[in-house]
N, C-alpha and C positions, 0 to 999 in steps of 0.2 A: 624300454617301453613302459608306459604308465600302467597298463592293464595286464602286465605279465603274470602277476600273482593270481588274478582272477582267471585268466586264461588257463593257467596250469591247474587250478582247482576244477574248472569245467572239464578239462581233458581227463583228469583222474575220475571225476564223477561219471562221465560217459563211458570210460573204460570199465568201470565196475558195474554199471547199470544198463548199458546199451543205450539205444536212442531214447531221448526224452524231449518233452515239449519245453518251450521257453519258460513257462511259469514254474515248472518243477525245477529247472536249472536256477532260476532266480531265487526260489524258496531255499534251495540247497545253499547257495552262496550266502544268503542272509542268515542261515543257521550256523554255518561253519566259520564265518569271518566276523571279526569284531566291528569292522567298519561298514559292512553290508555293501549293497549295490543298488542301482536304479534299473528299472526296466529298459530304459534307453541305453544305458551303458552295456547291459547284457546283450541287447539286440545288436548293437554295433560290434561287439566282440565276436558274436556268432556270425554275423553276415560279412564282415570285412576280413576275417582271418581264414587262411587257406587250410587250416587244420580241420575245419568243420564243413559239413554239407547239409543242406536241407533235404530231408528224405520224405517229407509229406506234411500233412496238416491234420489237426484235430479240432473239435469244438469244445469250448469250455463254457459252462453256464455262469453268467454274472447275476448278481443280486438285483441290480436295477435295469440292466440293459438286455436281458434275455441271454442268448448265447452268441458267442463270437468265435472266430477262427484263429488259432495260433499255430505256429510252425513247430514241427518236430525235427530235431537236430541229431546228427550222428557224427562220429569221427570219420574222416576220409580214410580209405584203405591204403 
């Protein structure tokens, strides 16, 4: 699987920190990996993998666009 390393890093991050929003997960991946990731890639990993579940949503303030809604993700039990 092409995204296995990223998926494993997301699983470890969520185990250590509990449910997190997509932006925090993306920031974490870009901090701990040399190659980084794109928002689309992280969204696809989270939404198409059975290890993760969407537990809610939160609002994030943007500089130009006001606020927008992003998903909060957790590990499946």
